[in-house]
Structures are given as structure tokens and as C-alpha cells.
All heavy atoms as TSV, in Angstrom:
chain	resi	resn	atom	element	x	y	z
A	1	MET	N	N	105.709	-11.297	8.951
A	1	MET	CA	C	105.645	-10.658	10.246
A	1	MET	C	C	105.978	-9.168	10.079
A	1	MET	O	O	106.961	-8.810	9.435
A	1	MET	CB	C	106.623	-11.353	11.188
A	1	MET	CG	C	106.651	-10.711	12.541
A	1	MET	SD	S	107.692	-11.695	13.649
A	1	MET	CE	C	108.662	-10.436	14.370
A	2	GLY	N	N	105.177	-8.308	10.718
A	2	GLY	CA	C	105.425	-6.876	10.638
A	2	GLY	C	C	106.472	-6.444	11.660
A	2	GLY	O	O	107.022	-7.233	12.420
A	3	ASN	N	N	106.688	-5.153	11.708
A	3	ASN	CA	C	107.617	-4.566	12.631
A	3	ASN	C	C	107.027	-4.614	14.054
A	3	ASN	O	O	105.987	-3.985	14.275
A	3	ASN	CB	C	107.915	-3.153	12.190
A	3	ASN	CG	C	108.976	-2.507	13.054
A	3	ASN	OD1	O	109.230	-2.884	14.172
A	3	ASN	ND2	N	109.597	-1.475	12.497
A	4	PRO	N	N	107.634	-5.272	15.014
A	4	PRO	CA	C	107.053	-5.369	16.366
A	4	PRO	C	C	106.959	-4.007	17.074
A	4	PRO	O	O	106.162	-3.862	17.999
A	4	PRO	CB	C	107.991	-6.325	17.089
A	4	PRO	CG	C	109.279	-6.251	16.359
A	4	PRO	CD	C	108.936	-5.965	14.929
A	5	PHE	N	N	107.740	-3.062	16.648
A	5	PHE	CA	C	107.680	-1.695	17.225
A	5	PHE	C	C	106.450	-0.932	16.824
A	5	PHE	O	O	106.042	0.003	17.480
A	5	PHE	CB	C	108.955	-0.939	16.877
A	5	PHE	CG	C	110.202	-1.462	17.519
A	5	PHE	CD1	C	110.903	-2.466	16.908
A	5	PHE	CD2	C	110.639	-0.990	18.727
A	5	PHE	CE1	C	112.030	-3.001	17.508
A	5	PHE	CE2	C	111.775	-1.484	19.358
A	5	PHE	CZ	C	112.477	-2.505	18.720
A	6	ASP	N	N	105.826	-1.371	15.732
A	6	ASP	CA	C	104.636	-0.680	15.213
A	6	ASP	C	C	103.330	-1.339	15.640
A	6	ASP	O	O	102.260	-0.803	15.407
A	6	ASP	CB	C	104.638	-0.692	13.681
A	6	ASP	CG	C	105.798	0.193	13.129
A	6	ASP	OD1	O	106.238	1.126	13.847
A	6	ASP	OD2	O	106.240	-0.082	12.013
A	7	ASP	N	N	103.413	-2.473	16.314
A	7	ASP	CA	C	102.225	-3.220	16.717
A	7	ASP	C	C	101.659	-2.676	18.025
A	7	ASP	O	O	102.098	-3.081	19.118
A	7	ASP	CB	C	102.563	-4.687	16.842
A	7	ASP	CG	C	101.353	-5.559	17.167
A	7	ASP	OD1	O	100.232	-5.031	17.274
A	7	ASP	OD2	O	101.545	-6.793	17.323
A	8	THR	N	N	100.703	-1.798	17.944
A	8	THR	CA	C	100.117	-1.177	19.135
A	8	THR	C	C	99.284	-2.156	19.966
A	8	THR	O	O	98.867	-1.797	21.077
A	8	THR	CB	C	99.294	0.064	18.793
A	8	THR	OG1	O	98.239	-0.312	17.931
A	8	THR	CG2	C	100.158	1.138	18.159
A	9	GLU	N	N	99.024	-3.331	19.450
A	9	GLU	CA	C	98.268	-4.366	20.189
A	9	GLU	C	C	99.209	-5.257	21.001
A	9	GLU	O	O	98.766	-6.024	21.831
A	9	GLU	CB	C	97.441	-5.216	19.236
A	9	GLU	CG	C	96.388	-4.418	18.432
A	9	GLU	CD	C	95.414	-3.677	19.359
A	9	GLU	OE1	O	94.930	-4.314	20.307
A	9	GLU	OE2	O	95.153	-2.488	19.108
A	10	ALA	N	N	100.519	-5.125	20.746
A	10	ALA	CA	C	101.509	-5.949	21.449
A	10	ALA	C	C	101.749	-5.432	22.854
A	10	ALA	O	O	101.325	-4.282	23.189
A	10	ALA	CB	C	102.809	-5.997	20.658
A	11	LYS	N	N	102.415	-6.220	23.667
A	11	LYS	CA	C	102.824	-5.758	24.999
A	11	LYS	C	C	104.223	-5.114	24.873
A	11	LYS	O	O	105.048	-5.563	24.096
A	11	LYS	CB	C	102.891	-6.934	25.956
A	11	LYS	CG	C	101.550	-7.564	26.251
A	11	LYS	CD	C	100.673	-6.568	27.023
A	11	LYS	CE	C	99.394	-7.219	27.413
A	11	LYS	NZ	N	98.557	-6.408	28.264
A	12	PHE	N	N	104.431	-4.078	25.678
A	12	PHE	CA	C	105.692	-3.342	25.660
A	12	PHE	C	C	106.218	-3.198	27.086
A	12	PHE	O	O	105.481	-3.397	28.076
A	12	PHE	CB	C	105.466	-1.938	25.109
A	12	PHE	CG	C	105.297	-1.902	23.619
A	12	PHE	CD1	C	104.088	-2.242	23.053
A	12	PHE	CD2	C	106.336	-1.524	22.787
A	12	PHE	CE1	C	103.913	-2.224	21.667
A	12	PHE	CE2	C	106.197	-1.483	21.428
A	12	PHE	CZ	C	104.957	-1.840	20.858
A	13	VAL	N	N	107.490	-2.844	27.227
A	13	VAL	CA	C	108.073	-2.364	28.415
A	13	VAL	C	C	108.679	-0.988	28.104
A	13	VAL	O	O	108.825	-0.616	26.939
A	13	VAL	CB	C	109.230	-3.288	28.950
A	13	VAL	CG1	C	108.660	-4.627	29.427
A	13	VAL	CG2	C	110.326	-3.454	27.929
A	14	VAL	N	N	108.982	-0.223	29.122
A	14	VAL	CA	C	109.652	1.035	28.939
A	14	VAL	C	C	111.100	0.870	29.458
A	14	VAL	O	O	111.293	0.378	30.564
A	14	VAL	CB	C	108.960	2.192	29.682
A	14	VAL	CG1	C	109.740	3.501	29.496
A	14	VAL	CG2	C	107.540	2.386	29.153
A	15	LEU	N	N	112.046	1.253	28.613
A	15	LEU	CA	C	113.434	1.133	28.955
A	15	LEU	C	C	113.997	2.529	29.207
A	15	LEU	O	O	113.485	3.548	28.731
A	15	LEU	CB	C	114.237	0.517	27.815
A	15	LEU	CG	C	113.731	-0.840	27.302
A	15	LEU	CD1	C	114.643	-1.318	26.159
A	15	LEU	CD2	C	113.694	-1.847	28.410
A	16	VAL	N	N	115.078	2.574	29.996
A	16	VAL	CA	C	115.818	3.820	30.233
A	16	VAL	C	C	117.312	3.505	30.201
A	16	VAL	O	O	117.730	2.421	30.606
A	16	VAL	CB	C	115.422	4.488	31.575
A	16	VAL	CG1	C	115.792	3.644	32.771
A	16	VAL	CG2	C	115.955	5.897	31.682
A	17	ASN	N	N	118.085	4.464	29.676
A	17	ASN	CA	C	119.549	4.256	29.633
A	17	ASN	C	C	120.232	5.163	30.625
A	17	ASN	O	O	119.556	5.940	31.343
A	17	ASN	CB	C	120.093	4.430	28.195
A	17	ASN	CG	C	119.968	5.839	27.656
A	17	ASN	OD1	O	119.727	6.792	28.399
A	17	ASN	ND2	N	120.093	5.965	26.347
A	18	ASP	N	N	121.551	5.101	30.669
A	18	ASP	CA	C	122.289	5.897	31.649
A	18	ASP	C	C	122.179	7.376	31.426
A	18	ASP	O	O	122.483	8.180	32.316
A	18	ASP	CB	C	123.785	5.476	31.618
A	18	ASP	CG	C	124.005	4.115	32.177
A	18	ASP	OD1	O	123.153	3.606	32.918
A	18	ASP	OD2	O	125.071	3.514	31.892
A	19	GLU	N	N	121.803	7.797	30.239
A	19	GLU	CA	C	121.599	9.206	29.916
A	19	GLU	C	C	120.193	9.695	30.267
A	19	GLU	O	O	119.838	10.842	30.011
A	19	GLU	CB	C	121.897	9.454	28.435
A	19	GLU	CG	C	123.392	9.416	28.096
A	19	GLU	CD	C	124.170	10.594	28.615
A	19	GLU	OE1	O	123.573	11.630	28.988
A	19	GLU	OE2	O	125.414	10.515	28.622
A	20	GLY	N	N	119.370	8.791	30.834
A	20	GLY	CA	C	117.999	9.189	31.214
A	20	GLY	C	C	117.066	9.260	30.035
A	20	GLY	O	O	115.991	9.886	30.106
A	21	GLN	N	N	117.431	8.633	28.917
A	21	GLN	CA	C	116.582	8.591	27.722
A	21	GLN	C	C	115.676	7.352	27.783
A	21	GLN	O	O	116.138	6.279	28.227
A	21	GLN	CB	C	117.464	8.552	26.468
A	21	GLN	CG	C	118.290	9.802	26.340
A	21	GLN	CD	C	119.388	9.660	25.313
A	21	GLN	OE1	O	120.105	8.632	25.311
A	21	GLN	NE2	N	119.545	10.659	24.479
A	22	TYR	N	N	114.428	7.489	27.372
A	22	TYR	CA	C	113.475	6.414	27.462
A	22	TYR	C	C	113.178	5.821	26.078
A	22	TYR	O	O	113.326	6.499	25.056
A	22	TYR	CB	C	112.153	6.974	28.054
A	22	TYR	CG	C	112.280	7.247	29.516
A	22	TYR	CD1	C	112.885	8.381	29.987
A	22	TYR	CD2	C	111.732	6.366	30.450
A	22	TYR	CE1	C	112.974	8.642	31.347
A	22	TYR	CE2	C	111.792	6.621	31.818
A	22	TYR	CZ	C	112.424	7.762	32.268
A	22	TYR	OH	O	112.539	8.027	33.581
A	23	SER	N	N	112.730	4.579	26.083
A	23	SER	CA	C	112.332	3.904	24.853
A	23	SER	C	C	111.241	2.903	25.181
A	23	SER	O	O	111.333	2.185	26.139
A	23	SER	CB	C	113.549	3.166	24.244
A	23	SER	OG	O	113.157	2.502	23.061
A	24	MET	N	N	110.215	2.887	24.356
A	24	MET	CA	C	109.218	1.839	24.422
A	24	MET	C	C	109.739	0.628	23.653
A	24	MET	O	O	110.175	0.793	22.496
A	24	MET	CB	C	107.866	2.310	23.870
A	24	MET	CG	C	107.228	3.322	24.769
A	24	MET	SD	S	105.673	3.956	24.159
A	24	MET	CE	C	104.784	2.508	23.686
A	25	TRP	N	N	109.655	-0.533	24.278
A	25	TRP	CA	C	110.299	-1.715	23.656
A	25	TRP	C	C	109.344	-2.872	23.691
A	25	TRP	O	O	108.847	-3.228	24.741
A	25	TRP	CB	C	111.557	-2.054	24.459
A	25	TRP	CG	C	112.586	-2.787	23.717
A	25	TRP	CD1	C	112.819	-4.106	23.755
A	25	TRP	CD2	C	113.494	-2.205	22.770
A	25	TRP	NE1	N	113.842	-4.425	22.876
A	25	TRP	CE2	C	114.273	-3.282	22.267
A	25	TRP	CE3	C	113.715	-0.949	22.290
A	25	TRP	CZ2	C	115.266	-3.085	21.335
A	25	TRP	CZ3	C	114.706	-0.751	21.341
A	25	TRP	CH2	C	115.480	-1.833	20.887
A	26	PRO	N	N	109.088	-3.491	22.539
A	26	PRO	CA	C	108.191	-4.678	22.505
A	26	PRO	C	C	108.792	-5.826	23.321
A	26	PRO	O	O	109.999	-6.035	23.259
A	26	PRO	CB	C	108.041	-5.001	21.019
A	26	PRO	CG	C	109.199	-4.337	20.348
A	26	PRO	CD	C	109.641	-3.208	21.224
A	27	THR	N	N	107.970	-6.487	24.056
A	27	THR	CA	C	108.446	-7.607	24.898
A	27	THR	C	C	108.955	-8.773	24.051
A	27	THR	O	O	109.722	-9.600	24.529
A	27	THR	CB	C	107.354	-8.087	25.833
A	27	THR	OG1	O	106.233	-8.524	25.104
A	27	THR	CG2	C	106.990	-7.028	26.842
A	28	ALA	N	N	108.561	-8.827	22.786
A	28	ALA	CA	C	109.027	-9.908	21.882
A	28	ALA	C	C	110.489	-9.712	21.466
A	28	ALA	O	O	111.059	-10.633	20.851
A	28	ALA	CB	C	108.118	-9.936	20.635
A	29	VAL	N	N	111.082	-8.588	21.788
A	29	VAL	CA	C	112.456	-8.268	21.396
A	29	VAL	C	C	113.310	-8.156	22.666
A	29	VAL	O	O	112.887	-7.511	23.643
A	29	VAL	CB	C	112.491	-6.957	20.568
A	29	VAL	CG1	C	113.953	-6.647	20.150
A	29	VAL	CG2	C	111.597	-7.025	19.372
A	30	ASP	N	N	114.477	-8.756	22.681
A	30	ASP	CA	C	115.342	-8.713	23.879
A	30	ASP	C	C	115.769	-7.273	24.183
A	30	ASP	O	O	115.999	-6.466	23.259
A	30	ASP	CB	C	116.621	-9.544	23.627
A	30	ASP	CG	C	116.339	-11.071	23.595
A	30	ASP	OD1	O	115.294	-11.475	24.138
A	30	ASP	OD2	O	117.169	-11.764	23.017
A	31	VAL	N	N	115.881	-6.990	25.464
A	31	VAL	CA	C	116.313	-5.679	25.897
A	31	VAL	C	C	117.794	-5.529	25.499
A	31	VAL	O	O	118.617	-6.383	25.850
A	31	VAL	CB	C	116.154	-5.544	27.442
A	31	VAL	CG1	C	116.780	-4.250	27.950
A	31	VAL	CG2	C	114.702	-5.623	27.818
A	32	PRO	N	N	118.160	-4.441	24.833
A	32	PRO	CA	C	119.531	-4.275	24.407
A	32	PRO	C	C	120.457	-3.881	25.593
A	32	PRO	O	O	120.009	-3.350	26.616
A	32	PRO	CB	C	119.474	-3.106	23.410
A	32	PRO	CG	C	118.236	-2.371	23.756
A	32	PRO	CD	C	117.293	-3.364	24.343
A	33	ALA	N	N	121.746	-4.164	25.409
A	33	ALA	CA	C	122.752	-3.834	26.420
A	33	ALA	C	C	122.703	-2.297	26.687
A	33	ALA	O	O	122.517	-1.518	25.744
A	33	ALA	CB	C	124.148	-4.262	25.972
A	34	GLY	N	N	122.896	-1.938	27.922
A	34	GLY	CA	C	122.949	-0.535	28.303
A	34	GLY	C	C	121.582	0.061	28.650
A	34	GLY	O	O	121.518	1.230	29.001
A	35	TRP	N	N	120.573	-0.731	28.586
A	35	TRP	CA	C	119.194	-0.273	28.895
A	35	TRP	C	C	118.647	-1.131	30.012
A	35	TRP	O	O	118.910	-2.315	30.128
A	35	TRP	CB	C	118.288	-0.401	27.677
A	35	TRP	CG	C	118.643	0.539	26.579
A	35	TRP	CD1	C	119.619	0.342	25.628
A	35	TRP	CD2	C	118.048	1.804	26.266
A	35	TRP	NE1	N	119.674	1.409	24.777
A	35	TRP	CE2	C	118.715	2.325	25.151
A	35	TRP	CE3	C	117.020	2.531	26.847
A	35	TRP	CZ2	C	118.365	3.555	24.596
A	35	TRP	CZ3	C	116.676	3.754	26.283
A	35	TRP	CH2	C	117.336	4.270	25.178
A	36	THR	N	N	117.821	-0.495	30.864
A	36	THR	CA	C	117.153	-1.231	31.956
A	36	THR	C	C	115.643	-0.980	31.868
A	36	THR	O	O	115.231	0.083	31.337
A	36	THR	CB	C	117.668	-0.825	33.323
A	36	THR	OG1	O	117.480	0.560	33.501
A	36	THR	CG2	C	119.130	-1.158	33.490
A	37	VAL	N	N	114.868	-1.863	32.397
A	37	VAL	CA	C	113.435	-1.757	32.405
A	37	VAL	C	C	113.006	-0.742	33.470
A	37	VAL	O	O	113.329	-0.914	34.638
A	37	VAL	CB	C	112.742	-3.113	32.624
A	37	VAL	CG1	C	111.217	-2.937	32.702
A	37	VAL	CG2	C	113.100	-4.096	31.484
A	38	ALA	N	N	112.324	0.290	33.072
A	38	ALA	CA	C	111.839	1.343	33.966
A	38	ALA	C	C	110.358	1.161	34.269
A	38	ALA	O	O	109.847	1.669	35.275
A	38	ALA	CB	C	112.068	2.719	33.358
A	39	HIS	N	N	109.649	0.464	33.380
A	39	HIS	CA	C	108.213	0.174	33.576
A	39	HIS	C	C	107.956	-1.229	33.016
A	39	HIS	O	O	108.345	-1.535	31.914
A	39	HIS	CB	C	107.361	1.207	32.799
A	39	HIS	CG	C	105.905	1.028	32.979
A	39	HIS	ND1	N	105.220	1.398	34.111
A	39	HIS	CD2	C	104.959	0.501	32.173
A	39	HIS	CE1	C	103.919	1.127	33.985
A	39	HIS	NE2	N	103.755	0.584	32.812
A	40	PRO	N	N	107.311	-2.112	33.811
A	40	PRO	CA	C	107.168	-3.493	33.400
A	40	PRO	C	C	106.186	-3.657	32.217
A	40	PRO	O	O	105.533	-2.703	31.786
A	40	PRO	CB	C	106.623	-4.152	34.645
A	40	PRO	CG	C	105.880	-3.060	35.353
A	40	PRO	CD	C	106.660	-1.795	35.060
A	41	GLU	N	N	106.112	-4.878	31.756
A	41	GLU	CA	C	105.223	-5.231	30.624
A	41	GLU	C	C	103.826	-4.617	30.836
A	41	GLU	O	O	103.222	-4.783	31.906
A	41	GLU	CB	C	105.143	-6.730	30.508
A	41	GLU	CG	C	104.267	-7.196	29.350
A	41	GLU	CD	C	104.277	-8.712	29.208
A	41	GLU	OE1	O	105.310	-9.336	29.374
A	41	GLU	OE2	O	103.179	-9.219	28.890
A	42	ASP	N	N	103.344	-3.981	29.792
A	42	ASP	CA	C	102.034	-3.306	29.851
A	42	ASP	C	C	101.560	-3.041	28.445
A	42	ASP	O	O	102.231	-3.429	27.472
A	42	ASP	CB	C	102.233	-1.971	30.608
A	42	ASP	CG	C	100.976	-1.610	31.411
A	42	ASP	OD1	O	99.868	-1.992	31.038
A	42	ASP	OD2	O	101.152	-0.881	32.415
A	43	THR	N	N	100.422	-2.439	28.337
A	43	THR	CA	C	99.878	-2.087	27.006
A	43	THR	C	C	100.684	-0.967	26.384
A	43	THR	O	O	101.392	-0.223	27.076
A	43	THR	CB	C	98.421	-1.610	27.104
A	43	THR	OG1	O	98.362	-0.421	27.863
A	43	THR	CG2	C	97.525	-2.685	27.759
A	44	HIS	N	N	100.576	-0.820	25.093
A	44	HIS	CA	C	101.242	0.204	24.359
A	44	HIS	C	C	100.867	1.581	24.943
A	44	HIS	O	O	101.735	2.420	25.238
A	44	HIS	CB	C	100.824	0.143	22.863
A	44	HIS	CG	C	101.525	1.164	22.017
A	44	HIS	ND1	N	100.975	2.423	21.798
A	44	HIS	CD2	C	102.676	1.107	21.357
A	44	HIS	CE1	C	101.788	3.098	21.029
A	44	HIS	NE2	N	102.816	2.325	20.710
A	45	GLN	N	N	99.571	1.824	25.202
A	45	GLN	CA	C	99.139	3.087	25.706
A	45	GLN	C	C	99.628	3.389	27.086
A	45	GLN	O	O	100.055	4.474	27.422
A	45	GLN	CB	C	97.616	3.208	25.673
A	45	GLN	CG	C	97.072	4.580	26.055
A	45	GLN	CD	C	97.583	5.675	25.097
A	45	GLN	OE1	O	97.408	5.569	23.913
A	45	GLN	NE2	N	98.196	6.694	25.668
A	46	ALA	N	N	99.646	2.346	27.973
A	46	ALA	CA	C	100.142	2.550	29.352
A	46	ALA	C	C	101.614	2.894	29.332
A	46	ALA	O	O	102.062	3.754	30.097
A	46	ALA	CB	C	99.891	1.302	30.143
A	47	CYS	N	N	102.384	2.247	28.445
A	47	CYS	CA	C	103.799	2.558	28.352
A	47	CYS	C	C	104.021	3.960	27.789
A	47	CYS	O	O	104.854	4.693	28.286
A	47	CYS	CB	C	104.513	1.525	27.492
A	47	CYS	SG	S	104.665	-0.106	28.282
A	48	LEU	N	N	103.228	4.344	26.809
A	48	LEU	CA	C	103.310	5.697	26.271
A	48	LEU	C	C	102.993	6.755	27.340
A	48	LEU	O	O	103.697	7.727	27.484
A	48	LEU	CB	C	102.353	5.836	25.081
A	48	LEU	CG	C	102.389	7.142	24.329
A	48	LEU	CD1	C	103.748	7.433	23.754
A	48	LEU	CD2	C	101.334	7.139	23.247
A	49	ASP	N	N	101.968	6.481	28.132
A	49	ASP	CA	C	101.631	7.356	29.248
A	49	ASP	C	C	102.784	7.491	30.225
A	49	ASP	O	O	103.066	8.591	30.701
A	49	ASP	CB	C	100.342	6.911	29.952
A	49	ASP	CG	C	99.110	7.023	29.079
A	49	ASP	OD1	O	99.130	7.733	28.058
A	49	ASP	OD2	O	98.112	6.352	29.446
A	50	PHE	N	N	103.407	6.388	30.523
A	50	PHE	CA	C	104.529	6.402	31.460
A	50	PHE	C	C	105.659	7.272	30.932
A	50	PHE	O	O	106.232	8.071	31.657
A	50	PHE	CB	C	105.018	4.987	31.726
A	50	PHE	CG	C	106.198	4.902	32.673
A	50	PHE	CD1	C	105.977	4.798	34.040
A	50	PHE	CD2	C	107.496	4.918	32.210
A	50	PHE	CE1	C	107.043	4.757	34.935
A	50	PHE	CE2	C	108.555	4.885	33.064
A	50	PHE	CZ	C	108.339	4.793	34.443
A	51	VAL	N	N	106.005	7.095	29.674
A	51	VAL	CA	C	107.085	7.867	29.054
A	51	VAL	C	C	106.739	9.365	29.096
A	51	VAL	O	O	107.566	10.183	29.464
A	51	VAL	CB	C	107.357	7.405	27.625
A	51	VAL	CG1	C	108.284	8.360	26.911
A	51	VAL	CG2	C	107.951	5.973	27.652
A	52	GLU	N	N	105.532	9.691	28.702
A	52	GLU	CA	C	105.119	11.091	28.677
A	52	GLU	C	C	105.148	11.717	30.084
A	52	GLU	O	O	105.473	12.899	30.227
A	52	GLU	CB	C	103.752	11.242	28.044
A	52	GLU	CG	C	103.759	10.977	26.536
A	52	GLU	CD	C	102.381	11.048	25.899
A	52	GLU	OE1	O	101.383	11.148	26.625
A	52	GLU	OE2	O	102.364	10.999	24.675
A	53	GLU	N	N	104.847	10.961	31.106
A	53	GLU	CA	C	104.862	11.445	32.487
A	53	GLU	C	C	106.278	11.626	33.017
A	53	GLU	O	O	106.559	12.551	33.755
A	53	GLU	CB	C	104.065	10.531	33.374
A	53	GLU	CG	C	104.020	10.989	34.818
A	53	GLU	CD	C	103.242	10.030	35.718
A	53	GLU	OE1	O	102.444	9.210	35.211
A	53	GLU	OE2	O	103.443	10.111	36.949
A	54	HIS	N	N	107.162	10.650	32.685
A	54	HIS	CA	C	108.463	10.645	33.293
A	54	HIS	C	C	109.628	11.252	32.524
A	54	HIS	O	O	110.614	11.639	33.109
A	54	HIS	CB	C	108.827	9.165	33.664
A	54	HIS	CG	C	107.981	8.655	34.760
A	54	HIS	ND1	N	106.782	8.047	34.533
A	54	HIS	CD2	C	108.124	8.703	36.123
A	54	HIS	CE1	C	106.227	7.692	35.669
A	54	HIS	NE2	N	107.040	8.090	36.656
A	55	TRP	N	N	109.504	11.319	31.214
A	55	TRP	CA	C	110.586	11.864	30.374
A	55	TRP	C	C	110.213	13.273	29.994
A	55	TRP	O	O	109.766	13.571	28.942
A	55	TRP	CB	C	110.805	11.000	29.146
A	55	TRP	CG	C	112.107	11.269	28.443
A	55	TRP	CD1	C	113.170	11.939	28.915
A	55	TRP	CD2	C	112.472	10.816	27.152
A	55	TRP	NE1	N	114.191	11.972	27.987
A	55	TRP	CE2	C	113.770	11.270	26.866
A	55	TRP	CE3	C	111.810	10.089	26.174
A	55	TRP	CZ2	C	114.433	11.015	25.669
A	55	TRP	CZ3	C	112.469	9.809	24.969
A	55	TRP	CH2	C	113.789	10.294	24.730
A	56	THR	N	N	110.482	14.195	30.947
A	56	THR	CA	C	110.062	15.570	30.784
A	56	THR	C	C	111.184	16.482	30.259
A	56	THR	O	O	110.918	17.585	29.828
A	56	THR	CB	C	109.544	16.166	32.088
A	56	THR	OG1	O	110.590	16.013	33.103
A	56	THR	CG2	C	108.282	15.391	32.568
A	57	ASP	N	N	112.399	15.980	30.312
A	57	ASP	CA	C	113.540	16.706	29.773
A	57	ASP	C	C	114.248	15.839	28.761
A	57	ASP	O	O	114.846	14.826	29.102
A	57	ASP	CB	C	114.498	17.076	30.908
A	57	ASP	CG	C	115.655	17.999	30.474
A	57	ASP	OD1	O	115.854	18.186	29.227
A	57	ASP	OD2	O	116.375	18.488	31.357
A	58	MET	N	N	114.143	16.216	27.485
A	58	MET	CA	C	114.686	15.328	26.434
A	58	MET	C	C	116.199	15.363	26.311
A	58	MET	O	O	116.768	14.581	25.579
A	58	MET	CB	C	114.070	15.780	25.074
A	58	MET	CG	C	112.582	15.647	25.055
A	58	MET	SD	S	112.048	14.030	25.485
A	58	MET	CE	C	111.057	13.603	24.094
A	59	ARG	N	N	116.830	16.294	26.993
A	59	ARG	CA	C	118.296	16.364	26.909
A	59	ARG	C	C	118.913	15.164	27.572
A	59	ARG	O	O	118.440	14.698	28.621
A	59	ARG	CB	C	118.796	17.621	27.597
A	59	ARG	CG	C	118.363	18.919	26.972
A	59	ARG	CD	C	118.763	20.074	27.828
A	59	ARG	NE	N	118.192	19.966	29.147
A	59	ARG	CZ	C	118.522	20.726	30.183
A	59	ARG	NH1	N	119.447	21.673	30.044
A	59	ARG	NH2	N	117.937	20.572	31.376
A	60	PRO	N	N	120.029	14.658	27.003
A	60	PRO	CA	C	120.778	13.601	27.696
A	60	PRO	C	C	121.228	14.129	29.055
A	60	PRO	O	O	121.549	15.303	29.217
A	60	PRO	CB	C	121.944	13.325	26.776
A	60	PRO	CG	C	121.527	13.844	25.427
A	60	PRO	CD	C	120.608	15.011	25.730
A	61	ARG	N	N	121.296	13.255	30.021
A	61	ARG	CA	C	121.698	13.597	31.369
A	61	ARG	C	C	123.043	14.328	31.382
A	61	ARG	O	O	123.253	15.287	32.128
A	61	ARG	CB	C	121.711	12.360	32.258
A	61	ARG	CG	C	121.945	12.644	33.718
A	61	ARG	CD	C	121.784	11.389	34.548
A	61	ARG	NE	N	120.326	11.106	34.667
A	61	ARG	CZ	C	119.785	9.911	34.567
A	61	ARG	NH1	N	120.522	8.882	34.352
A	61	ARG	NH2	N	118.479	9.729	34.691
A	62	SER	N	N	123.992	13.868	30.588
A	62	SER	CA	C	125.299	14.473	30.551
A	62	SER	C	C	125.243	15.930	30.083
A	62	SER	O	O	126.004	16.752	30.575
A	62	SER	CB	C	126.255	13.655	29.663
A	62	SER	OG	O	125.753	13.570	28.363
A	63	LEU	N	N	124.351	16.244	29.163
A	63	LEU	CA	C	124.203	17.631	28.724
A	63	LEU	C	C	123.615	18.516	29.825
A	63	LEU	O	O	124.104	19.630	30.053
A	63	LEU	CB	C	123.338	17.675	27.482
A	63	LEU	CG	C	123.058	19.094	26.951
A	63	LEU	CD1	C	124.320	19.823	26.604
A	63	LEU	CD2	C	122.113	19.013	25.744
A	64	ALA	N	N	122.608	17.982	30.505
A	64	ALA	CA	C	122.011	18.760	31.595
A	64	ALA	C	C	123.038	19.002	32.703
A	64	ALA	O	O	123.119	20.120	33.243
A	64	ALA	CB	C	120.788	17.970	32.170
A	65	ARG	N	N	123.885	18.019	32.973
A	65	ARG	CA	C	124.963	18.208	33.960
A	65	ARG	C	C	125.948	19.273	33.502
A	65	ARG	O	O	126.373	20.126	34.292
A	65	ARG	CB	C	125.708	16.879	34.195
A	65	ARG	CG	C	125.112	16.034	35.232
A	65	ARG	CD	C	126.049	14.876	35.610
A	65	ARG	NE	N	125.282	13.746	35.999
A	65	ARG	CZ	C	125.271	12.574	35.403
A	65	ARG	NH1	N	126.073	12.339	34.386
A	65	ARG	NH2	N	124.495	11.615	35.814
A	66	ALA	N	N	126.338	19.185	32.244
A	66	ALA	CA	C	127.318	20.135	31.706
A	66	ALA	C	C	126.763	21.568	31.741
A	66	ALA	O	O	127.514	22.533	31.900
A	66	ALA	CB	C	127.669	19.798	30.260
A	67	MET	N	N	125.446	21.707	31.654
A	67	MET	CA	C	124.799	23.021	31.691
A	67	MET	C	C	124.519	23.410	33.156
A	67	MET	O	O	123.973	24.476	33.391
A	67	MET	CB	C	123.528	23.012	30.898
A	67	MET	CG	C	123.769	22.746	29.390
A	67	MET	SD	S	122.239	22.573	28.481
A	67	MET	CE	C	121.723	24.275	28.456
A	68	GLY	N	N	124.865	22.538	34.103
A	68	GLY	CA	C	124.663	22.838	35.523
A	68	GLY	C	C	123.216	22.837	35.941
A	68	GLY	O	O	122.830	23.492	36.874
A	69	GLU	N	N	122.410	22.042	35.234
A	69	GLU	CA	C	120.970	22.012	35.486
A	69	GLU	C	C	120.451	20.723	36.019
A	69	GLU	O	O	119.280	20.424	35.962
A	69	GLU	CB	C	120.228	22.403	34.194
A	69	GLU	CG	C	120.533	23.772	33.742
A	69	GLU	CD	C	119.828	24.105	32.440
A	69	GLU	OE1	O	118.857	23.421	32.093
A	69	GLU	OE2	O	120.277	25.092	31.793
A	70	GLU	N	N	121.363	19.884	36.544
A	70	GLU	CA	C	120.861	18.617	37.136
A	70	GLU	C	C	121.379	18.509	38.527
A	70	GLU	O	O	122.384	18.931	38.920
A	70	GLU	CB	C	121.316	17.423	36.330
A	70	GLU	CG	C	120.672	16.161	36.869
A	70	GLU	CD	C	121.135	14.931	36.225
A	70	GLU	OE1	O	122.332	14.571	36.367
A	70	GLU	OE2	O	120.337	14.268	35.540
């Protein structure tokens, strides 16, 4: 079995953590603690599109707050 994160034919979800960071996650792998589903099960490309549209500031939320920009 290959790496499920590399299988672009698999189904994915998009996760987000408390810092506002996103991750594409294969549905075959349990969601880790501290992350919540931001976009439901979908194709690899649809999840990638969601991340590109919604994660426009790569800084952790705490850094943006500390800089007074959130």
C-alpha cells in the first residue's frame, strides 16, 4: 500500500486547526486531535481548490494577532 496522502484518486477532507492552518487529509486516515473538518469529503482537486481559496494568509492566527493584523 502506498502513502494515502499521495493518492490523488482518493477522497479527501480539508482540516483546519485553531491557528487557522489548513491540511488536506485522506478520508482513509482518522482526523487527528486538534483539527476539525472545514470541507467535507471530496476529490483531491476540489479540496485543493478549497484550500487555495480559503487559506490566503499562511501565518498562524496567533502571529497575525500579535502583529495586530487580525
